[in-house]
Phi, psi and omega in degrees: 000135182285128178286146177286161178301323181297316180295319179298315181296319179291325177295318178296325177295319178295320177296319178297318178298324178300312179295323179297315181295318179296314181296326178297322178295319181292319178296318179302313181295324178295319178297317181293340180296334179288344180247016180057035181239014184290153179269153176286167180302322180291320180291335181283340188300308183295313179301321181294312183293307183291322179298316181295311182298312182295319180297314180296320180297311183287331173297320178295314181296322183284351176098013181294340180250010179271000181218155167272159189256012178294330185238040185284153175239169183303318183292340179293340180280348180299323181296327178292320179298310181293319180299315180291317180299316179295322179296316180293319178297319179296322177300316181298316180295316180298321180296319179296316182290326185276329183249343184078004180241144178279133176285143181307128178296326178297315178299314183298315183294313181294320178303313180296317182296314181294321179298315180296315180298319180295316181293317177300312184298318181298320180289323176297321177296316178301316181296319180295317179298316181296324181294325179288334180279333183254141178301133181281127178242125178260117185271151179295153188303321186265005182296126181289139176293121194244132171259133178252125177267118181108121182251039183256208185299318182297319178299314181299318180294321178297314181296322177298316180296317181297313183296314182294326179296317181288324179297324181267000179056044181274083187293340179276348181282132178305332181297337181291345188267013182233143171238096182293133184243319181205164181235142177245134179210141182279355174278102187296337178293338180275342185296131183099340175273183183215161174235117181052039177084000179256125188284141168271111194258338182183190183261173182295334177294345182253017182303311183297319180299309183285334175297321177287316184298321183262006180050057185286138176258336186210140176243131174246121176271106186249055178233073186296342181272353184272124181226175171069216187299323182294318178295318178300317180300314182295317180296322178295320177296322177295317183292333178297334180287339184076010183264143179303132184236137174233165183214157168276145178296174175298154189304325181290341181261355181281149176241114182260084174208168186291335183278349180224079182305153185299321183290340172293338184263355174293132186225165176296152177295125173272135186297334182299342179293343180267006182282350170088023173214152180289162178295150181285135180255147183224161179274097184289337179294320178297317180294318178302315181296326183284319187273326189307127174077011183252154173272116185246133178244136179236114173278148187065032187291353177263352182282184183300307180286314183300316182293323177291325174302313181298316181298316182287322177300320182300333181289339189259022173059056175287161175290321182201149173239133177244119176260125176242124180206148180273340183261108190291331182295313177296317181298319179296319183297313180291327177299313182293321178301313183289325177298316180291320184290318185258000173053041176081359182279345179267128178281103188232132175236129179246123183238133174268114184199157178253136178291348177288336185272098184301317186287324177293319179293322177297321178300319180294316178300317183294316186285317189257346175048060178295148177260332178227132178241127173252115186260097181250355182289126179186154166273130188234353186277114189299302183299321179296322180286336173293326179279336181228065187297329181295326180292323177297318181291316181296312185284314186280304186285303183294319178300318179293318179298318180300306186293320183287316181293325175293325177298320178292317182296321182270007173055045175289164185288308184218143175238122184241119180256139179266119179243189187216157176294343179289351176282347181274122182045059189295148176239011182213164183296320180300311180298318179294322179294323178289328174294323174299319179299316177301318182293324177298314180296318179292321179300314179294325178295325181290339183288333182051036183261084181109178188274354187294131174261123181257136181216146177240139175243134184234130178212173184273207182293143182252119181294131175086357180284166179300125178090358180281166188287330186298309177302323179296312180299317180301315181297319180296317180294314183294332179269003178074023181258161176297147174276130184257125176237137187290321183208144183297330185258005184290134181231153181215155168272142181230151171209164179274161178300314178299324178295315181301316181290321177299323176298316180301313182292320179296316180299317180298324184286332184251357184293145175243355176117126174091359184274155163247119179268131182237134179267134171287103187264014178076203182285141173293156185243134174290133181296324179294324176293321176302314180296317181298316181292324179293321177298318179294327178299330177278005179079020181242166181253124179298147180072337179261298179278323181231115179292150171245121184250131178264116190263351183095148181299140180277166180305127177080000188275135176268147178283340182212131177265157179233160180251341181228148172275159181300330184283346187266147175239142182278137175237133184286151169245180180289346170265119188294348181255003178240130181235160176247126176269125178279116187275162172287152180289142176268133179289110185294338181270313185284326188298312180299325180294312180295324179294322179293319178298316180296316181298314182296319180295320180293318181293332177269002183055036177271088189297312181302316181293319181295317180295319178295320178296324178295318176296322180293323181285326184242091184300335182276000179289115183233177179276149180297324181297317180297314181293312185293320178298321178296317180292321179295317178297319179299317179296320180295321178296316180296322181291331182267357177288139179293141180282000000 
């Protein structure tokens, strides 16, 4: 097997040390000759042999050969001092045990001093020679000592940017803020070699070791092609160090051009990378074909999902985008973002309006003639809607009926409703109201009255959205407060906002009418595990540095969410992570009557009648206690079953 360059260089360094130690013994004896204390040739044999063997052995143990010396620091010489000192001491002890005579302390001391000086000097010479071969880069005083994970193309580009930035003293360039110290790569053949003068020192299993050895301040994960479990493993190893970690996005999200340097794309670690599944991929050509040249309207366009919908739609060259939102601050923010990004080239209209107002929504349809409507406007906060159930019914149910029925009346091409996993077997008013919305969309799809294709998209919790747990947990950790989790066993499905929106667009592009699209979101995640991992991401230890307090389930909250109802069967699409749920048929006669009763009760703020009407419309609407007790019993039975 061919040895790597690094192993050969380290072997040559050990051979050089061998000659230095032997030569040091000869010089020591020569010095002692001036004081009539020199040893005979026979007496020199044991000190030379044992001294050389012990010094090389302890130098190896102390780590003198675990690094190349091209990028050495003062503290790196400590291992040489300790290795040589231990080697000389071991030689003295071995000489005493083997001959029964003590070796001269003068010989031992001078021998050790000369050996240390020789080994130090040789390494300083190596470092000086290497420095003349490599361009000298002076890093800014506050530049963090940086470890780069991955020794491939991305690493080389990062190092090039850093070096050129410092050479030109571009203090405004993000590259100026890094001082690369070492590289980690799992290709063992690369270990011992270097990229632009920065040594590849070990594998990812040794991240923690080298982070301590090199006193690393920052880790950059520069493996954009690495996804899934392997990326999760590497990020967890980085987080174990307690050191701030940043990463390059996935390869598909990187931009390789001069106008967008790679280090501009280095970002903070997003917690969703620890959820244990790769990002969802979608057919952007289908979406491009669907959106291009169309007038698209997004209700709730200022919210977390709605604003991301608008951003992604804008990429596909629509003829026009209409944002409808009742909250002017959010609407203004997304309007300004898009104006700055597209410099006025995007035809954008922002309207302040409520989906509850049938006549105002009709006015918008008449004036702007949307071809595709994405309905994201809704009240979604479970405990708040338990306290104000009439608002959930008015905004979610009546608002959806207004927007969807007008879409049918004005013969738009497609109507896409955003739903939630809380609509499945709901235990709260918000979930039941969203199930009503799904039923409204399906009911209109069953009518086949006009060309409009109706589609529903259903997904789980969205990381980073307004009201989600991650922003709350972050705020609690940063303020030094306990992290609050409602129940130790509560679990949820998670996805990112871009994934959720991509699902919506993909569903819209392939929908034929009446479907509920469901995303395969992988394994559900325990909220307490989410909290523990987030605490570790901050470099702290859960329960020790940051307490986790269990506050009890909130009103209407389920201990476990579901993505499909028992009546639904999954049907595959050409995207292996997107499925279609076949829904139960809606009773065309009974449904409009029940919907009218629900609407009238909500408009009169008759809460008992409205809640009962909601139960009548959604037979799977149950109480949270009944559902949660059943799930807790199920978990207890599973835990006590023999493995």
